[in-house]
C-alpha positions, -999 to +999 in steps of 0.1 A: -148+072+237-154+078+274-191+069+272-183+036+256-156+029+282-181+037+311-207+014+297-184-014+288-165-014+321-197-022+341-203-058+351-239-058+338-248-053+302-285-047+302-291-013+286-280+023+280-290+054+261-273+082+242-287+116+233-271+134+204-277+154+172-247+138+156-256+107+136-219+096+132-215+096+170-247+076+175-237+051+148-202+046+164-216+043+199-244+018+192-220-004+171-192-004+196-209-006+230-211-041+245-246-041+259-280-057+252-303-027+246-294+008+233-316+038+230-306+066+207-325+099+215-350+078+235-347+063+270-337+026+272-363+006+252-391-008+273-387-046+271-414-064+252-415-101+242-395-097+211-366-078+228-339-099+244-342-084+279-317-107+294-289-083+285-252-092+281-224-099+306-238-107+342-272-093+333-295-123+326-324-143+338-317-176+356-285-196+348-285-191+311-291-165+284-319-187+270-348-162+269-369-155+237-346-151+207-315-157+228-323-194+226-323-193+188-293-171+186-272-192+210-238-181+198-246-145+188-252-112+206-285-096+200-286-058+202-319-038+201-315-002+188-343+022+192-338+057+176-356+090+172-343+117+149-367+147+152-360+178+132-365+214+142-366+210+180-365+245+195-371+234+232-361+205+253-370+169+241-403+154+251-402+117+261-438+103+259-444+066+258-474+056+237-496+032+257-517+021+228-549+034+243-567+065+231-590+087+251-616+112+239-626+144+255 
């Protein structure tokens, strides 16, 4: 409850992340939080063309929320959810971002 209140009370609604092993807590948080991007067990999603990076509230580009799919979804709120549910973690979480390029030794 406190986490939702902290995020929702901020004037900007760009992105947030939650780290938990409890699926019910994650489901409740991502459905209730009033923000444009949510990461579950991952950092805030890196904005790519098909994510609505304009965010919600006072977090937007220019004078309007018309950016990417926001133009199509004029009267809706788009929420991007990125999740990772690994099993059997014995140590701290590893947060690597795949760049798409491979190197060979």
